[in-house]
N, C-alpha and C positions, 0 to 999 in steps of 0.2 A: 395659442401657445403653451405647449406643457414643458413640465421639467426635465432636464437630461436625464435624470436618474431613471425616472419611470419609462422613458423610451428605449435606456439601455436594457433594463429588465424586459420588459413586453415587446419591443421590437427591436431586436438587435441587427435584424438584416437591415432594417430601414435605415438605421445608423451607417450600415455598412456600404449601403447604394449611395447613400447623400456624399459621403466623405468620397466616393469612387467619382461623382458625378462633379464634386467641387474640385477634384485634383485634375480629372478632365478639361474643366473648364478655364483652369489656371495655364492649360497650353501641355500638360503631362501626355506623354506618348503612353498609351497601355501596353506595347510590346516591353516596356522598362519595368512593368510592374511585378513579372514573375519572379519571386525569390525577393522581396523587399515589400514593406508596409506604405502604402500611400497615404497613411493617418488614421485609421480604422482602430487598428491595435493601440495606438495610441490614445486614442479616444476613451477605450475602454479600460487602460491601464490607470488612467487618470480618475475616471469613474470608480475603480475598483479600488485603489489604494489611496489615492489622494481625498477623495472624497467619501472614503470609508462604504463605497458599495457593496463590498464584498460579503459582508453578513447579510445582507440582502437578496444575496443571489441563494435559490434554493439548490440544496445539495441532493441530486439522482442516484436513489437508490431504490431497494424495493419496497420501501414503505411509499416515497414520493413519487414513483412513476404512476400511480394509480390517477393522479392529479396534476402533475406538471404538464404545462400545455406545448405543443409542438412550435418550434421557431421561437422560442424563448431562452434567455439566458440561463443557464444553469451551472452547476460544479459537479465534477465526478471524482472521487477520491477512490484510487485504485493501485494494483499493481500491472506492471506491462507483464503479461503471460506470453504474449507473442507478438513478433514483428512480423506484418504481413506484406511488407515491400512498399513500392511506391505505386501510385496510380496518377494517369494522365487524365487530363479534365480540361473542357473549353473554359478558361479563365475569363475571357474576355471577346466578346462579339459585337457587330453592328445590328442594332433591330430599326433598320431603315438608313437615319443619318446617324443614329443615337448610338453611342457606345453603352452597352451594358456589359456585368459582371457576375459571374456563377462561384464566385470565390465564397466559401462558407456554406455553401448550398449543395444539395444533391440534385437536384431539378431546377432547370432554368425557371423564373418566375416571368419572363417574357417570353414570346414567339422566338425561336432561333430557327435561321436558316442557314444551309451551308454556303460559306463564303471563305474568299481568301484572306479577308481579314482576320479569321477567327485565330485566338491567340491561346496554343495548348499549354497550359501550366501542369505542374506536378506536384502532389502531395503525398505525404508518408499514412500509412496505415498501423496503427497499432491495437490490439485486442488487450483489451484490460477487463480486470476481474476485482473484485473487494480482495482486500489483503487476507490471505488464508489464517484462519483462527483469530480474524479480529473480534474483540470481545465487544459487548453491548455498551459497555458504561463508556466508549469513547465517543458514543454521540451526546454531543452537548444538551444540556437540559431543555434549553431553547428551540432545538430542533425536535426533540422528542414531544414538547407540548402541542408544537405547529403540526407534527403530523399526525397526533392523536385529534387534534381540532378538525382536521381535514377528512380524516377518516369518520368521524361522528357525525360530518355535517348531513344534511339531508338531500335526498336527490333534488329537490327544489332549489335548494340554495346552489348546487354545483351546476344545473342547468344555467340558473343566473350569472354565475362567476364565468361558467365558460362563455356565456354570449357576451359578457363584459369584457374578458381577456380577448375573444375573438374580433372584436369591433375596433382594439388598439392594434392587434395582431396584423390586419390587413389595412395598414396605413401606409402611406409612403412620408418620409421622413426628410425632411430639409434640416442640414446639420450649419449652424451659424456662431457667431462668437455669443450670442445669448442664450442660446439651447437648442434644441431641435422640435422643429414644428411639423406635425404631421396633419395627413389628409388621406381620405380612403383610398385607398388601392384596388386593383383589381388582379385575379390570380388566373394561373393560366391551367386549362383543364387538359385532360389526358389527349384531347383531340385535338390539341394545338390551339383550342379558343379561347379568348379571355371570358372569365366567370367573375360575373357582377358581387358586392358584399352581401347582397339578399339572397341569391341564390347559395352561397356559401351557407349562409344560417341556417338557411331550411334543411340543406341537405347534410348538416352535423349529424354524428350518429354519437351512440355512447361509448364506441370505442375509442374516441378521442380523449374520454376522460380518462379511462382506464388505460391507456398508452399500449405498447407491444405486448404480445403474448409471450412472457419471458417467465424464467425460473424466479419466482419470488424470494426464495430463499439465498439465490445468490446471483445479482443482476450483472451481468458484464454488459461491456459499453465498446463499441469501435469507435475510436478516437482517431480524428482526421487532422493531420499536424501541417502546419505551413512555415515555410519562410524558418526554418530551424534547422541548424547543422545536426547531423546524425550522433556526433559525440555525446551531446545534451541529452540523449534518452538512451538507456541501457535495460536489457532485459532484467526483469525481478525488480526494478527499483520503483517505489510509491510515489506518485504525484498526486496533484490537485490538479486537474484539466478544468477551465472556464472558457466556454463557448457555447454555440447554439446547438440546440437538441432538434433533432427533425427525426421524424417517425412519419411514416405513409404506408397504414395498413393495406391499402389496395395497389400497393405499387408491383406492376406484371412487367416481366421481361420477354419479350417476342425474340428468340433465339436468331431468328431468319431475319427480323429486319433490325434488331437492335446494332444501334451504334456506339460502342463503347466512349467514344469521345464526348458524342451527344448527350448522355446521359449521365456521366459523370462515376458510373459503376465498372469493375471488371465483373466479369464472369464468375471466376471463381468466388469472388467476395458475395454476389448476390445467391449463388447456391450455399455457400457454408454460411453465410450470417443474413440470412433474408432480413427486410427491413421490419417486419411484424414481429421478430424474434430477439434481435439485435439492437437496442437502440445506437443511434449514431449521435455523437457529438464533435462539430466543427470546431477545433480550439484556437481561441484568439492567445490565451496566456496560460502558461503552465510552470508550476514551481514544484520542486521536489521536496518531499516530505521526510521529516524524521520521526522519530519514536516522540519526543517530547510536542509534535505538533497534534497530537491525538489526545491530548490531555484537555479534557472540557472545561477545566477552571485550574489555571496553572500560576501557583504565585509568583507575583512580579516582583521576585526578590532575587538578591546575589545570593550565591552559596556561601555565607560566611560561616567560618569554624562554629561558633557558638550555637548558631540554629540549626547546623548541620549535626552538632553533636547530641541536639535534643531529639530530632527525627530519628537519628541512628538508635538512641537506645529505646525511643520507643516502638520504632521498627523490630529492633531486636528480641524484644520482649515478646513482641505478636509472632514471630517466628518460633522464639522458644516455645510458647504456649502450644501453637500449632504442632510443633515436633515433639510433643509428649516432655515437656520440661528436658530436652536435651540439650543443655547451652553449646557444647562442642560442636554438634550438628548446623545449630542455627547461625553459627558464626561463620562456618563454611559454607551454609546457604546465602549469607549476606555477600560473601566475597562472589559465591556463583551468579549471584542476580546483577552485580555490578560489571561481571566481566563483559568484554568485546573486542575484536579481532581490531586492533589498531595499525598493525602493521604486518608486512608478510617476509621474511628473510628466506628466499628460494623457495623451498617447499614447508616451511614452519609458518603458522599462523600464530603470532604473537599477540598475546593477550585472553585467548580463549582458556576457560577454566570449567570443565565438564567434572561432575560430581557424580560417584555411585555411592548411594545409600544401602548398604546391605543388612544381613539381617531381618529383611523384611519376608512376610508370608502372606498365603492366601487370606489368613483370618487378621492380618494386622493391617492390610492394604485398606478394608473400609474403614477401619478405625482413625488410620494416621495419612493414608496414602491420597483418599478422597479428600480430605480438607486441606492437604498442601495441595493439590490441583486446583482446587477451590480458591485457595489464598493466589495461587499464581495469575488464575482467571482475574483476581479482581487488582492484582498490583501491574501486570505487564499487558499491554496493548493487545498484543499477539501471541497466542499461547495454543497447545494441543497436548491433549493426552492420549497415548496410543498403548494398547494392550499388546505386548510382543508374545506372539504364539507361533507354534511351526506352521499352521494354517495361513496365518497373516503372512508369513514371509514367503510362503509357497504360492500366494495368490495376490499381494499387493503389487501395485504399481508404483515405486518409489521414483525411480529416476524419469525426467519427461525424455520423450522419444520423437523424432521427425516422422510425420507421416507422408508419404512422398504423393500418394495418390490425391489426398485433399490439400497437400502444401501445407500442412500446420503443424506447429509444435503440439503434441498431445501431453497435457500436464502429468506431473507425479506428485506423491505426497510429500515429495522434499523439495520441490520448487516453492521457496519459502522468501517472506521479504525480511530484510537485514534487521535484527533485532528480534526475532521469532524465538519462542521458548519451546522446547519439547521436552515431555514426562515421558519415560518407557518404563512400564510395568512389566517387569519379567518373571513376576510370582507364578504365572501360570502358562511359561513354556516349559513344557514336558519332553520326555524323550520322543524323538521321531525323526523321520528323514526328509532331508530337504532335497526337494526338484531342483532341477537348474535355476529355475526362477528364485528359489528359495537362497542358493548359494550366491548367486547373483546380486540379490538385496542387501543378505550380510556384509558382503563385500564393500556396497554402496554405503551402508549403514556405518561402517568401520572406516571409511575414507572420510566421511563427514565427520565422524568424531574425532579423529586423528590430525586432518589436515584442513579442515573447515572448508571441502570442496565437494561438489555433486557432480559426477559424470553423466554429461546428457550424451543421449543415443541417436545421432545421425545417421544410423544404418552404415554406413561407407566408413565412419570415424566416429571417434569419440571425444568430447568437448569437454574439458574441466571447467566448471563455471563456480568461482568464488562464492561463498558463503559465509555468514554471520550469525548463526545460530547456538542459543546455548541449550545443553543436553543434561538433562537430569535423567537417573537410572536408579529404578528400586528393583531390589533382586535380594534374593536369599543369601547367594554368596557372590563373588566377585564375578562381576560380567564378562562371558568370553566373546561375546558377539560386539559388545560396545567397552573397549577398553578406556576407562575415564582418567583423566588427570589425576582426580583425587578420590580414593576408595575408602570410604569410611564407614563401620560398623554401626548400625543406628541402636542405639540404647536410650529408649523411652521409658520414663519414671512414674509417668500419671498421663490422662487425658484431660487436654484443656479445651478450653473454649475458644471460640473464632472469632465471635461477634466483635465488632469493631465500629466505631463512630465513622460518618462518612467526612468528616474534617481529616479526620487521621488516615483514611486511604488517600484522600488528594495529597497530603501532604508527602505519602510514602511515594505514590505515584511520580509524585514530582522531584523527588529526592533519588530514585533509580534512573530517571530520564534523564536528569540533569548533571549528576557525577560522573557518567559512565564517558561522558565526552570530556572531562577536565583535562589539562596538559597535566604532565608529569615528569620529573627528574629526579635523580639521584646527585647529590653535592660529591665530589672528589674524598670529603672527609668519609662519607657514608661508603662508598665504592670500597674503601680501603678496608674498613670494618666487615663489610660483607664478604670480600675476597677472604680473609682470614678465617671468617666464620664457616666457609665454604671448605676452604682448606682443612680446617679440624675436623668438620663433617666427613670428610673423604676418609682421613686417616682413621677412624671410627667406624666407618662402613664404606668397604672398598666397592661394593654393589652400587653407590650411589653414582649416575651417570649425568652428562651434560642436560637432559631431560629434567633429571629431578632439581638441579640448580635453576633450570629456566623457570619451573612451576613454582618454584620458591620465590624468585625473582617477580614474578605475576603476581603471587599472594603479598607480596611486600608493597607493590604498585598499588594493588585493589584494598589494600588496609589503609594507605594513607589517604587515598581517594574516599573511602568510606567517612573518614573525617574532615573531609572537605579540603585536604591538604593537597598541594600541589607538590611536594618534596617531601622522598622518604626520611622520617626522624628514628633515632635509635629505637625509642619508645615503641614504633610502630613496628621496628623491624624484632624487637624482643617480643611481642605480641605473636608474631608470624612463627616465629622459633617455639614459641609454646604451643601453638596450636598445631604446630607439625609434632612436637613432642607427644602430645595428647593422643594424637590420631596414631602414632606408631604403638605407643602402650595399648590401645585396642585391637589394633592388629596383630599383637604377640596371643 
């Protein structure tokens, strides 16, 4: 008898089979199992969340793919880059008089002959990739230590570990109230005959340790989803999937003899996502991730005003130093970093606050722009810095497009996760001619800046996909390509240091991730004050319009949030008006 946690990690398919057999023994009809769980998912949910087993499950990524074992329990964190539709497979069948299941696996583990008792079930397929622009600090210290120790292990230790794990992987498990009892099992060879444990061990090659032949820098994963409403999973959302990792480096398909229902694959998936290139994960449980889920160590405290004020002041000092002692730019930068699209009114994305820092040059970008890019990478989970040139606009693939020959969505640079941050350096943008691609890319960028939408090209029609991307532009003059909400001339006074303690970085990351989701309201008394101030401002400057008023209200909301407050106060509104006054002084 072995413990439940060990078997759930090393032999999840054994637990699936055992719960299936237990359900059949209780009188359940296999025909009723399509679209519902017979107890397997509940078993893993209990193990992961009630027995704290989630932290024991390795994360599948470009580092762990070298040693993670096939048919074991893994986690994959990534963005849904494409939805590949549904796939039919034989979910249940009879092996003689015994019912078997193929759920949560690619190939049958027992002999399977065509019979009228076969149950065809359906599963969804998602193509997921690591979150674009994800920074290395989002990897927790415990995971980093584990990966390094695994990479530095000797070949002998790897071989011994592989044999130990395979010995448990090839065991049949019986689930009972006391736990899971395991015994040696047999596997199905390509010719349909059973293969003993001894022959499996002898035939194991080094490829089983190395895993699929994939791009080590950006490991994609084909996620197979069971019993889940389509509305639960959407394009570009970030999820953590927990399930069975499957990999067969020698899997071959004979198109003349292949029966799609028998092997669980569709032809397109095999051709474009071969098992030795793209790992598979058969998902038990998935959960949507937010920005704060990527913080390795998040303080378990409430965002109380006193604590928030201290963190705010320290972060503001850091931003001021990075920005050459330009306090006004640092204040606007703080509001920019806290901004997020929290609602949409027709075509207006409410809550965004893009920032254009002008007066940059080719010479000043390495001095101030490079440290600023580094600071963003250290503060935010998903960031990218892009040098905007005529050549980039004329050649870049920014908007995703549908390729109907492969039936795949070809990703673009602007297919990003919620909460991503982009810095555009326009100081190298010189005079030149935009071709048709360049004109289209400029339009796509402007649409993202103004409406927080990206237009996906489906050849026969265009589809607007909502986005929530913070955009910062560094330019000599006001950007014509990227019309930002805030245009501020940059006035550095010195070159500061960007050195910062690890504890401070953790606090600032928590601050930015937590406060951006705070609720906010404006009391009736403050609404009257704001109305009077906006009327007075309009009388002084007739050029002010609804966009300017909306921007000021957004700044007011962000200013309150920066102090951990959920309601706009008179003090914070006065601060917003002073910042706006200082900005206009510089524009003169």
